[in-house]
LUMNU-601997 format. One record per atom (N, C-alpha, C, CB): residue in one letter; x, y, z. Coordinates in steps of 0.2 Angstrom, whole numbers, plus 5000, padded with zeros to 4 digits. Atoms other than C-alpha are relative to their C-alpha. Glycine has a CB too. Example, Ala and Ser with C-alpha at 12.3 -4.5 7.8 and 13.67 -1.06 7.14 Angstrom:
A500449945000
A506249785039
A500450065000
A499550005006
S499649944999
S506849955036
S499650055003
S500250024993
This chain:
M499950084999
M581659995496
M500449964996
M499449965001
K499950055007
K581659915479
K500950014999
K499550044991
L499549995002
L583159995477
L500649975003
L500050055001
H499450034995
H584259935492
H499749924999
H499950035009
F500050075000
F583559775491
F500349964991
F499149985003
T499750005006
T584159765472
T500749995001
T499950074998
I499249995000
I585859815477
I500249955005
I500350075002
I499750054996
I585959685491
I499849924996
I499750015008
L500150075004
L585359555479
L500650004995
L499449994997
I499550015006
I586559595466
I500749975004
I500350084995
F499450034996
F587959575480
F499949945002
F500250055006
L500050074998
L587359415485
L500149954996
L499549995003
L500050055005
L587159325468
L500749974998
L499750044995
P499250015002
P589159325465
P500249965007
P500650074999
V500050024996
V589159265483
V499849915002
V499750055003
A500450065001
A587859125482
A500349964994
A499250014998
G499650025006
G588759075466
G500549975003
G500350054995
F499150034997
F590559045473
F499849955006
F500750085004
S500150054996
S589758955486
S499949935000
S499750015003
Q500550055004
Q588658845477
Q500849964997
Q499450044992
M499750025006
M590258805465
M500749985005
M500150064992
N499350024996
N591658775480
N499849965006
N500550085003
S500150034994
S590858685494
S499549935000
S499850055004
S500650045003
S589858515495
S500349955005
S500049984992
W499950074997
W589458375505
W499849944999
W499750005005
D500150055004
D589558195503
D499849945007
D500749974993
I500150064996
I588758035512
I500349944995
I499149995002
I499650085003
I589657865507
I499849955004
I500750005001
A499950084997
A589757685509
A500349964996
A499349965000
G499450045004
G590957555504
G500049945002
G500650015000
V499950094998
V591357375503
V500849994997
V499349924995
D499250005001
D593157335504
D500449924999
D500350045008
Y499650065000
Y594357165500
Y500450025005
Y500349994993
S499549984997
S595457175514
S500549955004
S499750035003
N499550054998
N596957075521
N500750055003
N500249974993
S499549974997
S598657095530
S500549984998
S500149995005
I499250045004
I600457065524
I500550035008
I500450064990
L499450014992
L601857025540
L500850014996
L500049895005
F499350005002
F603757075538
F500349995004
F500150054996
A499450014994
A605257025549
A500650024998
A500149945002
Q499449985004
Q606657125541
Q500649995005
Q500050074997
R499350014996
R608057085555
R500249925002
R500050045008
N499950074998
N607956915558
N499949954996
N499849995004
S500550045005
S607856785546
S499849925002
S500449994994
G500450024998
G607156655556
G499350025001
G500350005004
L500449975000
L605756765560
L499650034992
L500250045004
R500349985008
R605456795540
R499749944998
R500650014994
I500350075002
I605256615538
I499350005004
I500649935004
V500750004997
V603856625551
V499450064997
V500050025008
A500449955003
A603156785543
A499849984995
A500250044999
G500250035009
G603056695525
G499549955001
G500849964995
V500450055000
V602056555533
V499450035003
V500449945003
M500649984998
M600756665541
M499850034995
M499950045005
N500449985006
N600656765527
N499649944994
N500650044996
D500550055004
D600256605516
D499549975003
D500349944998
N500350054998
N599056535529
N499350075000
N500349965007
Q500549964998
Q598056715530
Q499750004993
Q500350085003
Q500450005005
Q596656755518
Q499650065001
Q499749944999
G500449944999
G595756915514
G499250005002
G499950024993
K500850024999
K593956945518
K499550064999
K499849985008
L500249955001
L592757075515
L499750045004
L499649984998
N500249964995
N592357225526
N499650074996
N500850035005
W500449925002
W591457405526
W500250055003
W499250005002
R499949924996
R591557595529
R499350024998
R500750064996
L500449945000
L590357725531
L500250065002
L499649985003
G499749924999
G590457905532
G499850084996
G500649994997
G500149935002
G590358095527
G500650024997
G499750055005
N499349945002
N591558215517
N499850075000
N500449994991
Y500149935001
Y591658385516
Y500550034993
Y500250035006
N499649985006
N592458465500
N500050084998
N499749954993
L499949925002
L593158635495
L500350004995
L500450055005
K499650005007
K593758685478
K500650055002
K499550034993
I499449955000
I595458755478
I500350024995
I500549985004
G499649995006
G595758765461
G499650004994
G500549954999
N500550015007
N595258745442
N500049925001
N500450034990
N500250065001
N594558575444
N500349965007
N500349974994
A499750044995
A595358535460
A499850005009
A500750024999
F500450014993
F594758485478
F500449975007
F499349944998
F499850044993
F595158465496
F499549995004
F500350035004
K500750044997
K594158345504
K500349975007
K499849924995
T499950024993
T594058285524
T499549975002
T500250055005
G500950024997
G592658215534
G500149955007
G499449954991
I499950054994
I592458075546
I499749934998
I499650035007
R500350075003
R592157875542
R500149955007
R500549964991
L499950064996
L591957725553
L499949954996
L499549995006
A499950055007
A592757585543
A500449935005
A500750054992
S500050074998
S593057395547
S500649974995
S499449964999
V499450015004
V594857325541
V500149935003
V500650065000
G499850064996
G595357125544
G500149964995
G499449975005
H500150045006
H595556965537
H500049945005
H500750004993
K500250054997
K595456785541
K500449934997
K499350004998
Q499750065001
Q596156605543
Q499949935002
Q500450005003
G500450074998
G595756425544
G500149944994
G499150015002
E500050075005
E595356255535
E499249985001
E500549935003
D500450054999
D593756195531
D499949944996
D499650034999
D500050085001
D594056025527
D500549975003
D500049984994
L499450034995
L595055955542
L499849945002
L500150035006
R500150085002
R595255765541
R500449985006
R500249974991
W499750034994
W595655685559
W499949934999
W499850025007
G500050075001
G596255495556
G500049985010
G500949984993
S499850024993
S596055405574
S500349944998
S499449995005
E499550055000
E596755245566
E499949974993
E499949945007
W499950025007
W597055145550
W499349944998
W500949954999
D500550065001
D595755045541
D500449954996
D499450024996
S499850045005
S596054895530
S500250014995
S499749974998
M499849995006
M596254975516
M500750054998
M499450024997
G499449964998
G597755075523
G499850075000
G500650004996
G500449944998
G596555235526
G499850025006
G499650014997
F500549994994
F595955345539
F499449995002
F500050045001
I500749994998
I594555325549
I499950065002
I499849965004
I500049924997
I593855495552
I499649995005
I499750054995
D500350004992
D593355535569
D499450064998
D500550025007
P500549965002
P591655605569
P500050045006
P499549974997
N500249974995
N591755675586
N500650064999
N500149945007
L499549944999
L593255795581
L499850054995
L500849984998
P500149965005
P593055945572
P500250004992
P500250055001
H499850005008
H593055965552
H500150064997
H499449974995
S499749935003
S593256145550
S500050055005
S499650034994
F499749964994
F593956285558
F500150074997
F500849975005
R499949925003
R593956475553
R500050065005
R499450014995
I500149964995
I594356625564
I500250084994
I500749975008
S500049935006
S594156815555
S500150065008
S499050014995
H499749944995
H594856965565
H499750074994
H501050005001
D500349925002
D593957145562
D500350045004
D499450015001
Y499849954996
Y594757295566
Y499650074999
Y500650024998
W500349935005
W593757455567
W500250065002
W499350015001
F499549945000
F594457635565
F499550054999
F500750014994
V500149935003
V593857805565
V500550024996
V499750065004
E499449965004
E594757885550
E499650064997
E500449954995
I500149925003
I594858075545
I500449994993
I500450065007
P499749995007
P595158065526
P500250074998
P499649984994
V499749945002
V596358215520
V500449994993
V500550035007
A499950005007
A596358215501
A500150044996
A499749984998
F500249965005
F596458305486
F499949964993
F500550045000
R500350035007
R595458265470
R500050044995
R499249985001
F499949985006
F595858315453
F499349984996
F500649984998
E500450015005
E594258325441
E500250004994
E499650025001
R500049985006
R594258315423
R499450004996
R500449964998
G500750005003
G592758375412
G499550035005
G499849934997
N500449964996
N591258475417
N499449984997
N500250085000
T500650015003
T589858385407
T499749955005
T500249974993
K500250024995
K588658275415
K500249945003
K499549994999
I499850064997
I589658125418
I501050024999
I499649924994
S499549975000
S591458175422
S500549945004
S500050085004
T499550064997
T593158075430
T500350055004
T500449954995
Y499549974994
Y594358115444
Y500549955002
Y499650025008
F499350044997
F595958025453
F499950065006
F500950004994
E499849974997
E596358075469
E500349945006
E499350055002
A499450034996
A597658045483
A499950035006
A500750004998
G499949964993
G597958085501
G500249935006
G499250055003
V499850034995
V598158015518
V499449985006
V500450045002
S500750004995
S596857955533
S500249985006
S499449954998
P499950014992
P597357975551
P499449965003
P500150075005
S500550064999
S596457825558
S500149995009
S500349914993
I500150034992
I595957795577
I499849945001
I499650045005
Y500350074995
Y595857615584
Y499549995004
Y500449975003
I500350004996
I594357585592
I499849935005
I499650024998
I500150074996
I594057385596
I500049964994
I499249995004
S499950065004
S594357215588
S499349975001
S500749955001
R500650075000
R592957085584
R500349944997
R499250024995
Q499750075003
Q593556915583
Q499549944999
Q500549975004
I500550055001
I592356785576
I500449914999
I499650034992
T499750084999
T592956595579
T499349954998
T500349995009
R500350055003
R591856455568
R500449925001
R500050034995
I499750074999
I592256275573
I499449954998
I500350005009
D500650015003
D590956175562
D499350035000
D499849965001
N500449965001
N589356235565
N499950055006
N499449984998
D500049954995
D589756335582
D500450084999
D500249965007
K499849935002
K590056515582
K500350045006
K499450044996
T499649974995
T590956615595
T500350074997
T500649955002
I499649945002
I591156815594
I500150025005
I499850054994
R499649974994
R592256915606
R500450064996
R500649935003
F499649955001
F592657075606
F500550055004
F499650034999
N499449964995
N594357165614
N500250064996
N500849955002
H499849965003
H595357285613
H500850015000
H499650055002
G499550015004
G597157285605
G500249924999
G500550055003
N500050085001
N598057115606
N500349975007
N500449984992
Q499950034995
Q598357005618
Q501050005001
Q499649924998
F499250024999
F600356985615
F500450054999
F500249954995
H499649925000
H600757165610
H499750074999
H500549994993
Q500349934999
Q600357345611
Q499850014995
Q500450075003
F500649975007
F598957385597
F500350075000
F499149995001
N499949955002
N599557545589
N499150044998
N500549994994
I500849984998
I597857665593
I500250044994
I499750035008
I499849965005
I598557795580
I500149964994
I500550035002
H499750035006
H598757725561
H499950064996
H499649934997
L500249995006
L599157815545
L499949984994
L500250035000
V500250055006
V598357745530
V500050084992
V498749955002
G499849975006
G598957805513
G499449984994
G500849994998
T500750025005
T597357805499
T500350044993
T499150035003
F500049975005
F597257825482
F499449974995
F500749994998
A500650005003
A595657825470
A500050024993
A499450035004
W500349985007
W594957835453
W499450005000
W500249964995
G500950005000
G593157885451
G499550034994
G499750045006
V500549965002
V591657945442
V499450045003
V499849954996
N500749974999
N590358085443
N499650004996
N500050065001
Y500649995004
Y588758095437
Y499650055002
Y499549945000
N500449934997
N587758265438
N499249965000
N500250094994
I500650005002
I585958225441
I499750085000
I499749965005
S500249925000
S585658415445
S500550035002
S499550025003
E499349964996
E586658565448
E500249995005
E499950065001
R499950024994
R586658535465
R500249945004
R499450015001
V499950095000
V586658335466
V500249974996
V499549965001
Q499650045003
Q587858225461
Q500149945004
Q500550054998
L499950084997
L588158035463
L500849994996
L499349934997
F499350025003
F589957965462
F500249935002
F500650065003
A499650064997
A590857805464
A500750004997
A499649924999
Q499250005004
Q592757765465
Q500249945003
Q500550065002
P499650064996
P593757605467
P500750025003
P500249934995
T499649984996
T595057625480
T500449965005
T499650035004
L499750054997
L596457575486
L500450035007
L500449974994
R499749984993
R597157585504
R500649965003
R499550015006
F499450034999
F598857545512
F500050015008
F500650014996
H499649964993
H599257565533
H500750014999
H500149955007
L499449994999
L600757645534
L500449995008
L500050064998
T499750004993
T600857615553
T499749905001
T499550075006
P500150084998
P600957425558
P499649975005
P500549965001
I500450014996
I599457335567
I500150025009
I499949934999
A499650004995
A600657325583
A500650005002
A499949975001
C499349994999
C602357345590
C500349935003
C500250065006
S499850065001
S602957175586
S500749984998
S499449974996
P499550025004
P604557085580
P499849994992
P500349945002
I500450005007
I603457045565
I499650055001
I499849954998
E500549944999
E602657185560
E499549974993
E500450094999
E500450015005
E600957175550
E499550074998
E499549945002
Y500349955005
Y600257295539
Y499349994997
Y500450014994
L500550025005
L598457305533
L499850044996
L499449995003
Y500049945008
Y597857365516
Y499349974998
Y500849994992
N500550015002
N596357355506
N499750044992
N499750025007
V500049975006
V595557385489
V499349975000
V500549974993
G500749994999
G593657425487
G499750044996
G499850035006
L500649955004
L592057525479
L499850035006
L499349974996
E500349944996
E591557675488
E499550044993
E500750065005
M500849965002
M589757745482
M500050065004
M499349965002
G500449944995
G589057915489
G499650054995
G500750065005
A500349945004
A588058055484
A500350065003
A499250005001
R499649934999
R588658235485
R499550054998
R500850014993
W500449955000
W587658395488
W500450075000
W499549985005
R499749945000
R588358565481
R499850065001
R500150014997
Y500249944997
Y588258725490
Y500550074997
Y500050005008
């Protein structure tokens, strides 16, 4: 019996070691600064409109949460996939609106207190994304670096629009765009550079600045709008 147990143990040790070195799971959370850029390639008049819209739009903070599965495919090379819930968006508006109802004796506006003095609208688009990426690590010490590149097929779920007029705030959820057909499936290109920190043989922490650009426009429209974001993604990894 001891001989059989020893043979089984000797057989299982390499398998356990291989599994430990080659598979891992991550949980991640990230904060992004996101915005969009608009293009109109076929019409000069629409290009002017797109330029004005680009000038008026502003970036905003967004977030993402999810998990990854990593598989080692070579010397310091890994394949990564998983699932995330992500919010990407932008905003526009003015914080110091001045409405003149009439001229005063000094030649200036008399501000009408009954009209709004600030207006801001923000758009958040929520996606379920499936990262497909390759990671290449450098170093096997307690701290190591890596870079990562890939694509993330992303499924649009819903939009959230927050409108603020002075102290009044309205939140509205909707699907798609009221003027154009929203693209449900987006392909997103990703690039990241990161740092790993080994807590133990099995547990690892990591952080990575990440750049993402939607290769699919938001909607089918004469003016094409593409989302992009840059942010910091952090997480913990369990290796098996």
